[in-house]
C-alpha positions as CSV (number, residue, x, y, z in Angstrom):
1,X,-28.9,-27.6,-1.1
2,X,-28.6,-23.3,-0.2
3,X,-25.4,-21.7,-1.6
4,X,-22.7,-20.5,0.5
5,X,-23.0,-16.6,0.7
6,X,-19.7,-15.2,-0.2
7,X,-17.5,-13.8,2.3
8,X,-17.0,-9.7,1.5
9,X,-14.1,-7.4,2.2
10,X,-14.2,-4.0,1.7
11,X,-10.6,-2.7,-0.5
12,X,-9.5,0.6,-0.8
13,X,-7.3,1.9,-3.4
14,X,-5.1,4.8,-2.6
15,X,-3.1,6.8,-5.3
16,X,-0.2,9.1,-4.4
17,X,0.2,12.5,-5.4
18,X,-0.3,14.2,-9.1
19,X,-2.1,11.0,-10.4
20,X,-4.8,11.1,-12.6
21,X,-8.5,9.8,-12.5
22,X,-8.2,6.2,-14.1
23,X,-5.1,5.1,-12.5
24,X,-6.7,1.9,-10.8
25,X,-9.0,1.8,-13.5
26,X,-7.5,-1.9,-14.7
27,X,-6.6,-3.0,-11.2
28,X,-10.4,-2.6,-9.5
29,X,-11.5,-4.9,-12.3
30,X,-9.0,-7.4,-12.5
31,X,-9.2,-7.6,-8.7
32,X,-12.4,-7.9,-8.8
33,X,-12.5,-10.8,-10.7
34,X,-9.9,-12.4,-8.8
35,X,-11.5,-12.2,-5.4
36,X,-14.9,-13.6,-7.0
37,X,-12.9,-16.6,-7.9
38,X,-11.9,-16.9,-4.4
39,X,-15.2,-16.8,-3.1
40,X,-14.9,-13.3,-2.0
41,X,-17.1,-10.3,-2.7
42,X,-14.8,-7.5,-2.7
43,X,-16.2,-3.5,-2.2
44,X,-13.8,-1.5,-3.9
45,X,-13.5,2.3,-3.0
46,X,-10.9,4.6,-4.9
47,X,-9.2,7.4,-2.5
48,X,-7.1,10.3,-3.5
49,X,-5.5,11.1,-0.1
50,X,-3.8,14.3,-1.9
51,X,-6.4,14.7,-4.2
52,X,-5.6,14.3,-7.9
53,X,-3.5,15.9,-10.4
54,X,-5.4,18.7,-10.7
55,X,-4.0,20.2,-7.7
56,X,-0.2,21.5,-7.3
57,X,2.3,19.1,-6.5
58,X,4.1,20.8,-4.2
59,X,1.2,21.2,-2.1
60,X,0.6,17.8,-2.3
61,X,4.1,16.3,-1.8
62,X,4.1,18.4,1.6
63,X,1.2,16.3,2.4
64,X,3.1,13.2,2.1
65,X,5.9,14.3,4.0
66,X,3.6,14.8,7.0
67,X,2.2,10.7,7.0
68,X,6.2,9.6,6.8
69,X,6.2,10.4,10.3
70,X,5.1,8.2,13.8
71,X,6.0,11.2,15.6
72,X,2.5,11.7,17.6
73,X,2.6,15.6,16.8
74,X,3.0,14.7,12.8
75,X,0.3,15.9,10.6
76,X,-0.6,12.8,8.5
77,X,-3.2,14.9,6.2
78,X,-3.5,12.8,4.1
79,X,-3.7,9.7,6.4
80,X,-6.6,11.8,8.2
81,X,-8.0,12.3,4.6
82,X,-7.8,8.7,3.6
83,X,-9.6,7.7,7.4
84,X,-12.4,10.1,6.8
85,X,-13.0,8.6,3.6
86,X,-13.1,5.4,4.6
87,X,-15.4,6.1,7.8
88,X,-17.8,7.2,5.2
89,X,-18.2,3.2,3.9
90,X,-16.7,1.3,7.0
91,X,-18.4,-2.1,7.6
92,X,-17.6,-5.0,9.9
93,X,-15.8,-6.6,6.6
94,X,-12.1,-7.4,6.3
95,X,-10.3,-4.4,4.8
96,X,-7.7,-4.3,2.6
97,X,-5.5,-1.6,2.0
98,X,-3.3,-1.1,-1.2
99,X,-1.3,2.2,-1.6
100,X,0.8,3.6,-4.4
101,X,3.6,6.1,-4.2
102,X,2.3,8.0,-1.3
103,X,-1.5,6.5,-1.4
104,X,0.8,3.9,0.8
105,X,2.0,5.9,3.2
106,X,-1.6,7.5,3.8
107,X,-3.2,3.7,3.8
108,X,-1.0,3.0,6.8
109,X,-1.5,6.1,8.9
110,X,-5.4,5.8,8.4
111,X,-5.0,1.8,9.1
112,X,-2.9,2.7,12.2
113,X,-5.8,5.2,13.5
114,X,-8.2,2.8,12.7
115,X,-6.9,0.6,14.5
116,X,-5.5,2.7,17.8
117,X,-8.9,4.8,17.9
118,X,-11.5,2.6,16.8
119,X,-10.3,-1.1,18.0
120,X,-10.7,-2.2,13.5
121,X,-8.2,-4.9,13.8
122,X,-9.3,-7.1,10.6
123,X,-7.1,-5.7,7.7
124,X,-3.9,-6.0,6.0
125,X,-2.0,-3.1,4.2
126,X,0.0,-3.0,1.0
127,X,2.0,-0.6,0.2
128,X,3.4,-0.2,-3.8
129,X,6.1,1.9,-4.5
130,X,6.0,3.8,-1.3
131,X,8.2,6.0,0.6
132,X,9.4,4.1,3.1
133,X,7.4,4.9,6.7
134,X,8.3,3.2,9.8
135,X,6.2,1.0,10.6
136,X,4.7,0.1,14.7
137,X,6.4,-2.9,15.5
138,X,2.7,-4.4,16.6
139,X,1.9,-3.5,13.3
140,X,4.5,-5.1,11.0
141,X,3.0,-8.2,10.5
142,X,-0.4,-6.9,8.8
143,X,2.0,-4.6,6.5
144,X,3.7,-5.6,2.9
145,X,5.7,-3.4,1.0
146,X,6.6,-4.3,-3.0
147,X,9.2,-1.8,-4.9
148,X,10.6,-2.0,-8.4
149,X,13.8,-4.0,-9.6
150,X,15.8,-3.7,-12.7
151,X,17.1,-7.2,-14.2
152,X,19.8,-7.4,-11.2
153,X,18.0,-7.2,-8.9
154,X,18.3,-3.6,-7.8
155,X,15.8,-1.2,-6.6
156,X,15.5,1.4,-9.6
157,X,12.4,3.0,-8.3
158,X,13.7,6.7,-6.5
159,X,10.4,7.1,-4.1
160,X,10.9,3.9,-2.6
161,X,14.2,4.9,-1.8
162,X,12.5,8.2,0.3
163,X,12.5,8.2,4.1
164,X,13.8,5.4,6.5
165,X,12.7,2.1,8.8
166,X,15.9,2.3,10.6
167,X,16.6,2.7,14.1
168,X,18.7,1.9,17.2
169,X,18.8,-1.3,18.6
170,X,20.4,-2.5,22.1
171,X,20.7,-5.9,23.6
172,X,21.9,-5.9,26.6
173,X,24.7,-4.2,27.8
174,X,25.9,-4.3,23.4
175,X,26.5,-0.7,22.2
176,X,23.1,0.8,20.5
177,X,23.8,-0.2,16.7
178,X,21.6,1.1,13.7
179,X,19.2,-1.4,12.3
180,X,17.9,-0.2,9.0
181,X,15.1,-2.3,8.9
182,X,14.0,-2.1,12.5
183,X,11.0,-0.3,11.5
184,X,10.3,-1.9,7.7
185,X,6.9,-3.7,7.0
186,X,6.6,-7.5,7.6
187,X,7.2,-8.3,4.0
188,X,9.2,-6.7,1.6
189,X,9.6,-7.8,-2.4
190,X,11.2,-6.4,-4.8
191,X,8.8,-6.6,-8.9
192,X,11.0,-6.9,-11.8
193,X,8.2,-4.3,-13.9
194,X,8.6,-2.1,-16.9
195,X,9.1,1.5,-16.6
196,X,8.8,4.1,-13.9
197,X,7.2,4.6,-10.5
198,X,3.9,5.3,-12.0
199,X,3.6,2.1,-14.1
200,X,3.3,-0.8,-11.4
201,X,-0.6,-1.0,-12.6
202,X,-0.2,-0.8,-16.7
203,X,-1.5,-3.6,-18.4
204,X,-0.4,-2.5,-21.9
205,X,2.0,-4.3,-24.5
206,X,4.3,-1.3,-23.5
207,X,4.4,-2.6,-20.0
208,X,4.9,-6.2,-20.3
209,X,7.9,-8.4,-20.2
210,X,9.7,-10.9,-22.7
211,X,7.1,-13.7,-21.3
212,X,4.0,-10.9,-21.9
213,X,3.9,-10.6,-18.4
214,X,2.6,-7.0,-18.0
215,X,2.8,-5.2,-14.9
216,X,-0.4,-5.2,-12.9
217,X,-0.3,-9.0,-13.7
218,X,2.8,-9.1,-11.9
219,X,1.7,-6.6,-8.6
220,X,-1.5,-8.2,-8.3
221,X,-0.1,-11.9,-8.3
222,X,2.5,-10.7,-5.5
223,X,-0.2,-9.0,-3.9
224,X,-2.2,-12.1,-3.4
225,X,0.6,-14.3,-2.7
226,X,1.2,-12.5,0.3
227,X,-2.0,-12.3,1.2
228,X,-2.6,-16.1,1.3
229,X,-3.5,-17.4,4.4
230,X,-5.7,-14.4,5.6
231,X,-8.3,-13.9,2.8
């Protein structure tokens, strides 16, 4: 009897600003193991859309700002850089983009350009602790957003408060009303993490809760939950 060949998936992990080269080391190992258990052979790439911690922080922040808009004339610097890197390894496999902080904005912009320019359709985007980037309505169901919350369920990651998903909505002849979630990702969930904005992918005891569940496990488990039905 011939064994079934595992399906393949291209996974891109996109870092934010002032990020160390090791941010995704443990995340990458965990994703490889879990996807293989699901019968999928993942090919994982790490991208730094704004460069690493050696670059000017001010310049990186300005570049992230260019990715927080859907205006046609927006620079989308990180998105363009990420797109260039992705095209170097692009195959016919399904594509999963996971972006932390500004990397989430770059992931969305890169995927949007792949969709519009290259007609790539089989992809999903995960934004983790990212600024709020307006999502095109036709892509909202392909985008998820995870952010840190405290014990009472209130958002406590300041980066996740930057930007807006809002827009004016009007039904018939009614007065336009501001809809703060009009351009939000299709799925939004808070994660009770230990630490701060930089700690979603931490895996040591210092970043584990009272049940000994670390931030990395919480983040990856929620991502996998959202991906069910597509993976």
